[in-house]
C-alpha positions, 0 to 999 in steps of 0.5 A, spaced: 487 918 382 489 913 378 484 907 375 486 900 377 487 899 369 493 904 369 497 901 375 495 894 375 500 890 370 500 882 368 504 878 373 506 871 374 502 870 380 495 872 376 497 868 371 497 862 375 491 864 379 487 864 373 490 858 369 492 862 364 499 859 363 496 852 362 490 854 357 493 852 351 493 845 354 485 846 355 484 845 347 486 839 342 491 843 339 494 851 340 499 854 335 502 861 334 506 862 328 509 869 325 511 870 318 515 876 321 518 878 328 514 884 331 519 890 331 521 893 338 517 899 337 511 903 333 508 896 332 500 895 332 498 888 332 490 887 330 486 881 332 481 878 327 476 875 329 473 877 335 469 871 337 466 871 343 471 872 348 477 873 343 481 867 347 486 866 342 489 874 341 489 875 349 492 868 351 497 869 346 500 875 348 503 872 354 507 867 350 508 870 343 508 877 344 509 880 351 511 886 349 505 888 346 500 892 351 493 889 349 487 894 349 480 892 351 473 896 351 471 900 357 465 896 357 469 890 358 473 892 363 467 895 367 464 888 368 465 886 375 469 879 375 472 878 368 473 886 367 478 886 373 481 879 371 483 883 364 486 889 368 490 885 372 493 881 366 495 888 363 489 890 359 488 898 358 482 902 356 482 903 348 480 910 349 483 915 345 487 918 351 490 912 352 492 910 344 495 917 343 499 916 349 502 910 347 503 912 340 507 918 342 511 914 346 512 909 340 509 903 345 507 896 342 500 895 343 494 891 340 487 891 339 481 888 336 478 893 331 471 889 330 469 889 337 462 887 340 459 888 333 464 883 331 462 878 336 455 879 335 456 876 328 460 870 330 458 864 327 461 857 326 459 857 319 464 862 316 469 867 319 466 874 319 470 881 320 466 887 322 472 892 319 469 897 313 467 902 319 473 901 323 478 906 321 480 909 327 486 905 328 489 907 321 488 914 322 493 913 328 498 908 324 498 914 319 499 919 324 505 916 328 508 912 323 506 905 326 507 898 322 500 894 322 501 887 324 495 883 322 493 877 327 488 871 325 486 866 329 483 860 326 478 856 330 476 862 334 469 862 331 468 855 333 469 855 340 461 857 341 455 857 338 451 864 338 444 866 337 443 873 336 438 877 340 433 882 338 437 888 341 441 888 335 435 891 331 437 897 335 444 897 334 445 895 341 450 888 340 447 882 344 449 875 343 447 868 347 453 864 346 453 856 348 458 850 347 458 843 349 461 845 355 455 850 357 459 857 358 466 854 357 469 854 350 469 847 346 475 844 348 475 839 342 477 845 338 483 847 335 486 854 335 491 856 330 494 863 330 498 866 324 501 873 325 502 876 318 507 880 315 507 888 317 502 892 313 506 898 312 504 905 311 507 912 310 507 917 316 503 923 315 502 928 321 495 930 319 492 924 314 486 926 310 479 922 310 481 920 303 488 918 305 485 914 311 480 911 307 485 909 301 490 905 306 484 902 310 481 899 304 488 896 302 489 893 309 482 890 309 485 886 302 491 885 306 487 881 311 483 877 306 490 875 303 493 873 310 487 869 311 487 866 304 494 864 305 493 859 311 485 857 310 486 850 307 492 849 312 487 850 318 481 847 316 477 852 312 478 849 305 475 854 300 471 858 305 471 866 303 472 871 309 466 875 310 467 883 311 462 887 314 
């Protein structure tokens, strides 16, 4: 029997019910620019940073890159209410089975490699990415010849104040998030998304660990360069992007 996430797709009805089509107007300002248009096939869109609820990456999907299938963790999709909403919006489980299936078909898809670990690092003081140990996406990109488009949402880290929980000491991600609007994101903030030019890798049917590491390190620098090109324009000044 198919799971809900396998046959539920995003619809205009669902978007209207949850107000997704108007979320842009909730914030003081919301923009999304592309340094280069996404290709029609074999495109992997990576979102940075995760933030608390990765609102920028998810909500931009319906307006700026509708052909990209967004993937989310099984844990997130298992949460009773929010998980169902994400499924109805078309989110797929970011399992190896689903990723392999999409890659074999050449479908465009997107994910946030930092995951929950990156969410627990969220702070309004600086932008932090959890990337050094996240290499799975690079292995798939090499194996199937995908172009990787980095996406950075300036302001995502400003939507909530976060307090780390002691669970982190046991390698279990946990964070308490709040804003001036309690559980809702701070509406006085701005969200500005920049989708960078593609990071192009060779197609290698069976990439070695060394090859994965090599291109993964290059990709991290690629993201840092994207951040540096736009940080002053979007209010980050001289702040450096912190990589964990």
